[in-house]
N, C-alpha and C positions, 0 to 999 in steps of 0.2 A: 504494500500500500504506500502510495506516495504521500508527501506532506500535504499536498492539495487535497487528496482524497480523504486524508485523516481530518483535515479542517472541515471539509464538507460533511463528514459523518458527525463531527462534534456539533456543528451547527444544526444538523437534522435531529440530534438526540438530546441536546442540552435542556430544552424546555421540559420535556417529559421526564428526563432523569432528575432534574431539580425538583419537580413536583413529587416524584416518588420519594426522593430523599427527605424533603420537607415533611411528608407524611410519616416516613419511617422514623424521623427524628422528632415526631410529635409536635410539629409546628416551629421548631427551632431552625429558622432560615439561615442564620449565621453558621451553625454547625453543618447544615445540609450543604451550603455553599463550599465550606472547607472540605468536606468529604468529596463533593463533586470535583473540585479542583484536584485533589489528591488522585482521584480515580482517573481523570483525563491525563494527568502527568504520568501515572503508572502505565496507562494504556499506551501512551506515546513511546515510553521507554521500552515497552514490550512488543512493539509492532512486529518484530521478527518472529514472535510466537503466535501471532494472529492467524487463524485459519478461516478464510473467507466463507467456507461452508457453514460455519457456526453462526454467522451473521453478526454484524457489528453491535447491533442493539443488545442482544442477549450477552455478548462478550463484555460490553461496557457495564451492563447492569451487574454482572457477576463481580467484576472488579470493584464497582461502587459498593456492592453489598459487603464484600470482604473488607473494604476500607472502613465501612460503618462498624463492622464487628471489631476490627483492629483498633478503632478509635477508643474503645474501652469506656465510652460515655453512655452506654445504654441505661445506666442507672443514675442519671444526673439528678442533682437537686433541682427542684422547681421553685420558681420565684413565688413567694407568698402572694395570694390574691390581693390582700390589702396593700402590699407594696406595689404590685402591678397597677393598681388603681391610681396611685399617685405619680406614676411615671408619665412623662410627656410622650405624646404620640401624634401622628398626623392622620389624615383621613384614610390613607392607604392602609396603615397598620390597624386602624379601628375596623376596617372592613374585614380584616382577617379573623376577627373574633367570632365570626359566624361559624367557624370550623372548630372552635375551642372544645365543644362537647365531644366531637369526633376525635380530636387529638388527645383529649383526656382519656377517652375510652381506648384508643389505640395504644396509649402509653401503658395501660394496665394489661394488655395482652402480652403473651410471651413474645420474645424477639422473632421466633420462627413463625408463629401464627400471624403476627403483624406483617412480616415480610411476605408471606404467602398471600394474605388478603390483598395487600397493596399491589403486588405483581399481577395477580390474577384479575382482580376487579378494577383497579385503577389503570393499570398499564395494558391489560388485555392479553397477557401472555397465557399460553396454554399450560395445562398441568405439566406436560412433559418439559416445556421450556422453564417453568418455575423450578422444577426438580433439578434441571441442569444448572440454573443460576445459583441456587442455594446449596447444591451438592447433597440432595436427598433423593430418596426413591419417590416414584409417582404416588405410591400408596401413602407414604408419609405426608406428601403434600396434600392429598385428598383429606387425610385425617386432620391436618393443620387447618385447612379451609373449613372443615366441618366444625371443629372446636372453636375456631376464631369467630365464625358466624354466630355460633351459640353464645359465646361470651360477649360479643359486641351487642347482640340483641338484648341480652340481659342488662348490660351496663347502660345502654341507651334508653331502655324502658324504665330503669330505676330513676332516671333523671326527670322523667315526665311527671 
């Protein structure tokens, strides 16, 4: 893959990858951006190992997922709601609060369940592709999706 082809692939995937990582990081856009940047750098440095038959999208998602896992920040402390209420924000950041209930519920899922849910439902990957990205069997992905749906449904209904 040439530098121009890589740049083209980055441009084609960066919006969806960022959206996936923001959801995976439960709304932490700064962390998601850091992970995305790390993933693209690692991908660029590993271009010699890229196999076109795998598809760039699933390849970069696998790298990004591994960067997320490596970040060691899956159990981060969350800002207290009272503290967050006093923070300055702009209209754009205020509009993002509409997803807070979902992010809070996603944060309570296991890392595997959250990743499977996001890749399958948000990004539209098949069960086989999700399995390849996260390094699990298809049966394990099906189980993670089932458990994740069950847990999300319960958490979102308890907020009503």
